[in-house]
C-alpha positions as CSV (number, residue, x, y, z in Angstrom):
1,M,0.0,0.0,0.0
2,P,1.4,3.5,-0.8
3,E,2.5,5.1,2.4
4,I,4.2,8.3,3.3
5,G,7.4,7.5,1.3
6,E,5.5,6.3,-1.8
7,V,3.3,9.3,-1.9
8,A,6.3,11.6,-1.5
9,R,7.7,9.8,-4.7
10,I,4.6,10.8,-6.7
11,V,4.7,14.4,-5.4
12,Y,8.3,14.5,-6.5
13,Y,7.4,13.5,-10.1
14,L,4.4,15.9,-10.1
15,K,6.8,18.7,-9.2
16,K,9.2,17.5,-11.9
17,H,6.8,17.1,-14.8
18,A,3.5,18.9,-14.0
19,V,4.1,22.0,-11.9
20,G,4.2,25.1,-14.0
21,R,2.2,23.6,-16.8
22,T,-1.4,24.1,-17.9
23,I,-4.0,21.2,-18.0
24,D,-4.9,21.3,-21.7
25,Q,-7.2,18.3,-21.8
26,V,-8.8,15.9,-19.3
27,E,-10.1,12.4,-19.9
28,A,-12.0,10.9,-17.0
29,Q,-13.9,7.7,-16.5
30,E,-17.0,7.7,-14.3
31,D,-16.6,5.6,-11.2
32,A,-19.2,5.6,-8.5
33,I,-16.7,4.4,-5.9
34,V,-13.4,6.3,-6.6
35,Y,-15.3,9.5,-7.2
36,G,-18.7,8.9,-5.8
37,K,-17.7,7.9,-2.3
38,V,-16.4,11.4,-1.8
39,D,-19.2,13.2,-3.5
40,C,-17.4,13.9,-6.8
41,S,-17.7,12.7,-10.4
42,A,-15.5,12.3,-13.4
43,S,-17.5,14.9,-15.4
44,Q,-17.2,17.4,-12.6
45,L,-13.4,16.9,-12.3
46,K,-13.0,17.4,-16.1
47,K,-15.1,20.5,-16.1
48,D,-13.5,22.2,-13.1
49,I,-9.8,21.6,-13.7
50,V,-9.4,21.8,-17.5
51,G,-7.5,25.0,-18.6
52,K,-6.1,25.5,-15.1
53,K,-2.4,26.0,-14.3
54,I,-0.7,23.6,-11.8
55,V,1.1,25.9,-9.3
56,D,2.3,23.2,-6.9
57,A,2.0,19.6,-5.6
58,K,1.8,19.0,-1.9
59,Q,1.4,16.1,0.6
60,Q,0.1,15.3,4.1
61,G,0.7,11.7,5.0
62,K,-1.1,9.5,2.5
63,Y,-3.0,12.4,0.9
64,F,-1.6,14.6,-1.9
65,W,-3.1,17.3,-4.0
66,L,-2.5,19.6,-7.0
67,E,-2.6,23.3,-6.1
68,L,-4.1,25.1,-9.1
69,D,-4.2,28.8,-10.0
70,S,-7.9,28.9,-9.0
71,L,-10.5,26.8,-7.1
72,P,-11.0,23.9,-6.8
73,H,-8.0,21.8,-6.1
74,P,-8.0,18.0,-6.8
75,L,-7.2,16.0,-3.6
76,M,-6.2,12.3,-4.0
77,H,-5.6,9.2,-1.9
78,F,-4.2,6.0,-3.4
79,G,-5.9,3.5,-1.1
80,M,-4.4,0.0,-1.3
81,S,-3.5,-0.2,-5.0
82,G,-3.6,3.3,-6.5
83,W,-0.7,4.9,-8.3
84,M,0.1,7.7,-10.7
85,K,1.9,7.1,-14.1
86,F,3.6,9.5,-16.4
87,S,3.8,9.0,-20.2
88,N,7.4,10.3,-20.3
89,D,8.8,8.8,-17.1
90,D,8.8,5.6,-15.0
91,T,7.5,6.3,-11.5
92,A,7.5,2.7,-10.3
93,Y,9.5,2.1,-7.1
94,Y,9.4,-1.7,-7.7
95,K,8.5,-3.8,-10.7
96,P,5.9,-6.5,-9.7
97,Q,3.1,-4.4,-11.3
98,K,3.9,-6.2,-14.6
99,D,3.0,-9.5,-13.0
100,K,-0.4,-8.0,-12.3
101,G,-1.2,-7.1,-15.9
102,I,-0.1,-3.5,-15.6
103,S,2.3,-2.8,-18.4
104,D,4.4,0.3,-18.7
105,E,4.3,0.2,-22.5
106,E,0.5,0.7,-23.0
107,W,-1.0,4.1,-22.8
108,P,-3.3,5.1,-21.4
109,P,-2.4,2.5,-18.7
110,K,-4.8,-0.2,-17.6
111,Y,-7.3,0.8,-14.8
112,W,-6.9,4.5,-15.4
113,K,-9.4,6.8,-13.7
114,F,-8.3,10.1,-15.3
115,V,-5.6,11.3,-17.7
116,L,-4.3,14.8,-17.8
117,Q,-2.7,16.1,-21.0
118,L,-0.3,18.9,-20.1
119,S,0.9,21.8,-22.2
120,G,4.5,22.5,-23.1
121,E,7.5,20.3,-23.9
122,P,8.4,17.5,-23.5
123,E,5.0,16.0,-24.2
124,C,3.6,14.6,-20.9
125,E,0.3,13.0,-19.8
126,V,-0.4,12.0,-16.2
127,A,-2.7,9.1,-15.3
128,F,-4.3,8.0,-12.0
129,V,-4.7,4.2,-12.0
130,D,-6.4,2.0,-9.4
131,P,-7.0,-1.7,-10.0
132,R,-8.9,-2.3,-6.8
133,R,-10.8,1.0,-6.8
134,L,-9.9,1.8,-3.1
135,G,-8.4,5.1,-4.0
136,R,-10.3,8.4,-3.8
137,I,-10.4,11.5,-6.0
138,R,-12.2,14.6,-4.9
139,L,-12.3,18.4,-5.4
140,I,-11.7,20.9,-2.6
141,Y,-13.3,24.3,-2.9
142,V,-11.1,26.3,-0.5
143,D,-8.1,28.5,-0.9
144,A,-4.8,26.6,-1.2
145,H,-3.4,28.1,2.0
146,V,-6.2,26.6,4.1
147,M,-6.4,23.2,2.5
148,R,-4.9,21.5,5.6
149,N,-7.4,23.3,7.8
150,S,-10.3,21.8,5.9
151,P,-11.8,18.3,5.7
152,P,-10.6,15.7,5.3
153,L,-7.0,16.8,6.0
154,K,-7.8,18.6,9.2
155,Q,-9.3,15.3,10.5
156,N,-6.0,13.6,10.2
157,G,-3.1,13.8,12.6
158,P,0.2,15.6,12.0
159,D,2.7,14.5,9.4
160,P,5.9,13.2,11.0
161,V,8.1,14.9,8.3
162,I,6.5,18.3,7.7
163,D,4.9,18.8,11.2
164,K,7.9,18.1,13.4
165,D,7.1,21.2,15.4
166,V,3.8,19.7,16.3
167,L,4.6,16.0,16.6
168,T,7.0,16.5,19.6
169,I,7.9,14.0,22.3
170,D,5.4,15.7,24.7
171,W,2.7,15.6,22.1
172,L,3.2,11.9,21.5
173,A,3.4,11.1,25.2
174,K,0.0,12.8,25.8
175,K,-1.5,11.0,22.8
176,M,-0.3,7.6,24.0
177,Q,-1.6,8.2,27.6
178,S,-5.0,9.3,26.3
179,K,-5.7,5.9,24.8
180,R,-5.5,2.2,25.6
181,V,-4.9,0.4,22.3
182,P,-2.0,-1.7,21.0
183,I,0.8,0.7,20.0
184,K,0.7,-0.7,16.4
185,A,-3.0,0.2,16.2
186,L,-2.3,3.8,17.4
187,L,0.4,4.3,14.8
188,L,-1.9,3.0,11.9
189,D,-4.8,5.3,12.9
190,Q,-4.5,8.3,10.5
191,A,-6.5,10.4,13.0
192,N,-3.5,10.2,15.3
193,I,-0.5,10.4,12.9
194,S,-0.6,10.9,9.1
195,G,1.2,8.7,6.7
196,V,2.1,5.6,8.7
197,G,1.1,2.4,7.1
198,N,1.8,-1.2,7.8
199,W,5.5,-1.7,6.9
200,V,6.4,1.8,8.2
201,A,4.8,1.0,11.6
202,D,6.6,-2.3,11.8
203,E,9.9,-0.6,11.0
204,I,9.3,2.1,13.6
205,L,8.6,-0.4,16.3
206,Y,11.5,-2.7,15.4
207,Q,13.9,0.2,15.5
208,A,12.5,1.4,18.8
209,K,12.6,-2.2,20.2
210,L,8.9,-2.1,21.2
211,H,6.4,-4.9,20.9
212,P,3.4,-4.0,18.6
213,E,0.8,-5.5,20.9
214,Q,1.8,-3.7,24.0
215,Y,-0.8,-1.1,25.1
216,C,0.3,2.5,24.2
217,N,-0.3,3.8,27.7
218,T,2.1,1.4,29.4
219,F,5.5,2.7,28.0
220,S,8.1,4.6,30.1
221,D,9.2,8.1,29.3
222,E,12.4,6.7,27.8
223,Q,10.5,4.4,25.6
224,V,8.2,7.2,24.4
225,K,11.3,9.2,23.4
226,T,12.8,6.3,21.6
227,L,9.5,5.7,19.7
228,H,9.3,9.4,18.8
229,D,12.9,9.4,17.4
230,S,12.3,6.2,15.5
231,L,9.0,7.5,14.1
232,V,10.6,10.7,12.8
233,N,13.7,8.9,11.5
234,V,12.0,6.1,9.6
235,C,9.4,8.5,8.0
236,T,12.0,11.0,7.0
237,T,14.3,8.4,5.5
238,A,11.3,6.9,3.5
239,V,10.5,10.4,2.2
240,D,14.1,11.4,1.4
241,T,14.7,8.2,-0.5
242,L,11.3,8.4,-2.3
243,A,10.6,4.9,-0.9
244,E,13.4,3.4,-2.9
245,S,14.1,0.3,-0.8
246,S,17.6,-0.2,-2.2
247,K,18.5,3.0,-0.5
248,F,17.2,1.9,2.9
249,P,19.8,1.0,5.6
250,E,20.7,-2.7,5.6
251,T,19.7,-2.9,9.2
252,W,16.1,-2.2,8.4
253,L,13.5,-4.9,9.0
254,M,11.7,-3.8,5.8
255,K,14.5,-5.3,3.7
256,H,13.9,-8.8,5.1
257,R,10.3,-9.0,6.2
258,W,8.8,-10.3,3.0
259,G,10.0,-13.9,3.2
260,K,7.0,-15.2,5.1
261,G,6.3,-18.8,4.1
262,K,9.6,-19.1,2.2
263,E,12.4,-21.4,3.2
264,G,14.9,-19.4,5.1
265,G,12.8,-16.2,4.7
266,D,11.9,-15.8,8.3
267,R,15.3,-14.8,9.5
268,L,17.4,-11.6,9.6
269,P,20.9,-11.8,8.3
270,N,22.2,-12.2,11.9
271,G,19.9,-15.3,12.4
272,E,17.3,-13.6,14.5
273,R,13.8,-15.0,13.8
274,I,11.0,-12.9,12.2
275,I,7.4,-13.9,13.2
276,H,4.1,-12.5,12.0
277,L,1.2,-11.5,14.2
278,K,-2.2,-9.9,13.6
279,V,-2.2,-6.5,15.3
280,G,-4.7,-3.7,14.5
281,G,-6.2,-5.9,11.8
282,R,-2.9,-6.0,9.9
283,T,-0.1,-8.6,9.6
284,S,2.8,-7.4,11.6
285,A,6.5,-8.5,11.3
286,V,8.1,-8.9,14.7
287,V,11.5,-9.9,16.0
288,P,10.8,-11.4,19.4
289,S,14.4,-11.4,20.5
290,V,14.5,-7.6,20.0
291,Q,11.0,-6.4,20.6
292,K,10.3,-7.4,24.2
293,K,7.2,-7.0,26.2
294,T,7.7,-4.5,29.0
295,G,4.1,-3.8,29.9
296,A,0.5,-4.9,29.5
297,V,-0.1,-6.6,26.1
298,A,-3.3,-7.3,24.3
299,G,-4.4,-10.8,25.4
300,D,-2.6,-10.7,28.7
301,I,-5.2,-8.6,30.6
302,K,-7.9,-10.2,32.6
303,E,-11.4,-9.9,31.2
304,K,-12.7,-7.8,34.0
305,D,-10.0,-5.3,33.5
306,D,-10.3,-5.2,29.7
307,A,-14.0,-5.7,29.0
308,K,-14.3,-3.2,26.3
309,L,-11.4,-4.7,24.3
310,D,-12.3,-8.3,25.1
311,T,-16.1,-8.7,24.7
312,K,-16.1,-11.5,22.1
313,P,-14.6,-14.9,22.7
314,K,-13.5,-15.3,19.1
315,K,-11.5,-12.1,19.3
316,R,-9.9,-13.3,22.5
317,Q,-9.0,-16.6,20.9
318,K,-7.3,-14.9,18.0
319,R,-5.1,-12.9,20.5
320,Q,-4.3,-16.1,22.3
321,R,-3.1,-17.7,19.1
322,A,-1.0,-14.6,18.4
323,Q,0.6,-15.0,21.8
324,A,1.3,-18.7,21.1
325,D,2.9,-17.7,17.8
326,E,5.3,-15.4,19.6
327,S,6.3,-17.4,22.6
328,G,6.5,-20.8,20.9
329,G,7.2,-19.9,17.4
330,E,4.4,-22.0,16.2
331,E,0.6,-21.7,16.6
332,A,-0.7,-24.1,19.1
333,E,-2.9,-26.4,17.2
334,E,-5.2,-27.1,20.1
335,E,-6.0,-23.4,20.3
336,R,-7.0,-23.0,16.6
337,V,-10.6,-22.1,16.1
338,P,-11.9,-24.1,13.1
339,R,-13.5,-22.1,10.4
340,G,-17.3,-22.3,10.3
341,R,-19.4,-23.3,13.2
342,P,-19.0,-26.7,15.0
343,K,-21.7,-29.3,14.5
344,K,-24.2,-29.4,17.3
345,A,-23.9,-32.5,19.4
346,P,-27.0,-34.9,19.3
347,V,-29.4,-34.0,22.0
348,K,-31.1,-36.9,24.0
349,K,-34.7,-36.0,24.5
350,E,-36.9,-37.4,27.2
351,V,-40.3,-38.7,26.3
352,G,-41.8,-35.7,28.0
353,S,-39.7,-33.1,26.4
354,D,-41.4,-30.0,24.9
355,E,-39.1,-30.4,21.9
356,A,-40.3,-33.9,21.1
357,D,-42.7,-32.5,18.4
358,G,-39.7,-31.1,16.4
359,A,-37.3,-32.9,14.1
360,E,-33.8,-33.8,15.3
361,L,-30.9,-31.9,13.8
362,D,-29.8,-33.0,10.4
363,D,-26.2,-33.7,9.7
364,G,-25.8,-30.2,8.2
365,D,-27.3,-28.4,11.2
366,V,-24.8,-26.4,13.3
367,E,-24.9,-24.4,16.4
368,D,-22.6,-21.6,17.5
369,S,-21.3,-22.5,20.9
370,T,-20.2,-19.0,21.7
371,E,-23.7,-17.5,21.6
372,E,-26.3,-17.7,24.4
373,Q,-29.3,-19.8,23.6
374,K,-32.1,-17.6,22.4
375,P,-35.6,-17.9,23.7
376,V,-38.0,-19.7,21.5
377,S,-40.3,-17.4,19.5
378,K,-44.0,-17.1,20.1
379,R,-44.7,-19.1,17.0
380,G,-42.3,-21.9,18.1
381,K,-42.4,-24.2,21.1
382,S,-43.1,-23.1,24.7
383,N,-40.4,-22.0,27.0
384,R,-42.1,-23.5,30.0
385,K,-40.3,-26.2,32.0
386,T,-40.9,-29.6,30.6
387,E,-43.3,-31.9,32.5
388,P,-42.1,-35.3,33.6
389,V,-43.9,-38.4,32.1
390,V,-46.2,-40.0,34.6
391,K,-47.9,-43.3,34.6
392,D,-51.6,-43.3,33.8
393,E,-53.1,-45.1,36.8
394,E,-56.5,-45.4,35.2
395,D,-55.8,-47.1,31.9
396,G,-52.5,-48.8,33.0
397,T,-50.5,-47.4,30.1
398,N,-46.7,-47.1,30.8
399,P,-44.1,-44.8,29.4
400,A,-42.1,-46.1,26.5
401,P,-39.4,-48.4,27.7
402,K,-35.8,-47.2,27.5
403,G,-34.1,-47.8,24.1
404,T,-37.4,-47.6,22.2
405,K,-36.9,-45.5,19.1
406,K,-39.3,-42.6,18.8
407,S,-40.4,-40.8,15.7
408,K,-38.3,-37.8,14.8
409,K,-41.3,-35.6,14.0
410,I,-44.9,-35.8,14.7
411,T,-46.7,-34.4,11.7
412,S,-50.3,-34.5,12.9
413,V,-51.6,-32.3,15.7
414,K,-54.4,-34.6,16.6
415,K,-54.1,-38.4,16.9
416,E,-56.8,-40.9,17.1
417,K,-57.3,-42.7,20.3
418,T,-55.7,-46.1,20.2
419,G,-56.1,-49.1,22.4
420,S,-52.6,-48.9,23.9
421,N,-51.8,-52.1,25.8
422,G,-55.2,-53.5,24.9
423,N,-57.1,-50.5,26.2
424,A,-59.3,-49.1,23.5
425,D,-59.7,-45.8,25.4
426,G,-56.0,-45.3,26.0
427,E,-54.6,-41.8,25.1
428,K,-51.4,-41.3,23.0
429,R,-49.0,-39.0,24.7
430,R,-47.9,-35.9,22.8
431,S,-45.1,-33.5,23.8
432,G,-44.9,-34.7,27.3
433,R,-48.5,-34.0,28.2
434,L,-51.4,-36.3,28.8
435,S,-54.6,-35.6,26.9
436,A,-57.3,-35.3,29.4
437,K,-60.3,-37.2,28.4
């Protein structure tokens, strides 16, 4: 996913090829998700920016925008798979896009959402592409100098590179103390800090030697300072190198974290093991020998002390599996929760059970053992306590002997009187009740 460094790369190319030029022509494809989710449209974009001069290109975290010579200004977000391509330059920071069917040779490129034709020489066209349609393109109708004070930018936290005067050690300490979430989740939340994505967060925590699952309000002052320095350093390096991984320090986890599932791919060059946990809904690369737990960690807190974070058994079991993965290196098989619901065990019903008039569970019927049993609806069976079967003293009928197979389902509400045990006036028992004559 494009994060702070990758977005800085695109801003660099926009400054290099687009700033100072006029948008001569715009081609845009309607997309109810990429445009519509933010109350914009392709036709509106085309109408409002054609003929405008691009004055500057700017960034805040994962957002970037073109500053035009008049309102409005197009603001963009890449989402998971968005990118920007130039007809006269290669902006790729790695090459696996060709394996996904995106060729650098074709133009306009596959999955394009808009293409800008710019004035001047050399000829240049700029295309926004998004295979998964998780990116967003919108128009902001405010002056350029107040863009960051307007939604959605003002709803995001400070940028670790351009807002160093805001994102201080004291600011970070107060932010961490005001919440009780795993530190990885705090870093990923754009409302707290802009631009930090999955690999950047893992790198920050690895460099700071902090465990991603540890609650953010349990760190010492010294650890907060270390985290702050790591946050600023990693983000600044990613931006300065334009996310070119070959320029990252060899000591970075990022250069070795991608070998999950590959032989020998779960180790650092020095032999330290890399494991993968689910934290904040994202897969996290962790080096247990370096990132030690020094405080309360998600999954280690008692239920009564952590009720808000631990209200569902399934979520608790997932955290337990993550803990087993870290401590033992392998997931404990007995703690795995099978996918789907377990089959309901056969229920032995007494003759007098109120449920005797319903069919037994078929092989495909299942029951969720984690949910409380719900009361039977008014249209269903009674919730009253079942009545025991008693012997009919008058007609001498006896309850069915043990081991006698009963019918799975009684289809008729009324049954004719039968001469049970030779008694022509004997009553057939239904649903644990005796029919009074």
